[in-house]
N, C-alpha and C positions, 0 to 999 in steps of 0.2 A: 481684536487683532493682537497677536502676541509678539513681543519683542524677542529677537534671537539672542544668542549669547553675546554677540558684539554690542548690541543695544544695552543689555544689562551691564556689561563691562563699562561702557561709556557712562551710563547712569551712576554706577558705583563710584567711578573716578570723579565725576562731577559732584556727587554728594560728599565724598571724602574731602575733596578740595575745598568746598564751601565750609565744612565743619572745621577743617584745619585753619582756615583764615579767620573764622569767628573766634577760635580759641587762641589766636596768636598774640603774644605779648612781645613787642619789639623794643620796648623801653630799655631793658637791660642790655640787649644786643647793641643798641645805638650808643649807650653810655660807655660800655666796655670797649667797643670798637673805636670810638672816638679817642678814648684814653690810649689804647694800644697804638693807633695811628699817629697820634701826636707825640707819644713818649718814645717811639722807636727811632733809633739812630741809623738803622740800615735801610737803604732804599731798595725797593723791589720786593719780591716774594709776598705780594699782598694777599695771595690765597692762603699762605701759611699763617700770616698774621690774623687773617679772618678766622682761620681754624682755631688759633690760640685764643682769640677773643670769644669764640663761640662756647668754649668749655665753661668758663666762669659764668657766662650769661645764662646758659642752660641750668647750671647749678643754682644760680640765684632764683630762677623761676621755680625750680623743683623744691628748693628749701624754704621758699617764702611762706608756705602754710605753717611751718614750725613756729613762726612768730606769734601765731594765734593759738598755739597748742595742738595743732593737728599734725598728722603724719606727712612726711615729704611726698610729693607727687612726682615720681620719676617718669620720664617719657618712655613709653613702650615702643621700642624701635621695630617691633614686628607689625605694628599698626600703620596703615597707609597715612592716616592723619598726622602722626608723629613724624613720619618720614618727610611729608610735604612741609611741615613746620620747620624741620631742621634745614631743609634745602632753602626755604625762604629766609630763614634767619642767617644762613651762611651767605646767601646772595646780598642781603642787606649789610652784613658785617663786611663783606668784601668791598662793597661800594663805599661804605663809610671810611674804611681804612685807606682805600685808594684816594678818596677825596681829601682826607685829612693829611695824607702824605704829600699830595700835590700842593695843598694849602701851606703846609709847613715849608716845603721847598721854595715856594713862591715868596714866603715871608723872609726866609733866609737870603734868597737872592736879592730881594729889595734892600735888605739891611747891609749887604756886602758890596753895594754899588760904590764906585768911586765918587767922592764928594758927599756921600751920606754921612751923617753924624750919628755916632753911637751914643745912646743915653747911658750914662754910668750910674 
């Protein structure tokens, strides 16, 4: 029994999605997003902060092979695997920036309560 075009499309999407998740490296995204989320003084625009944190994270992953003497491996944005990785990295960065901003706001609100003592 042969699969139609829609079956082949779904199979290609499934296969590309699995390959993208296998090759995904979220450590630079988490570290850079956490730094951007905690260092930013402006509340809101978490999507923009996630986009700003995505650029250095992708550059770290691309340039990492140069530490061993190899050529940089830049993501090919015409490939479905790279596109899925970028979307997952952006979603992860957005979540980390949002949570870090909320955590920072909560810490500042707790420090500015009446009766709380500031440590000098």
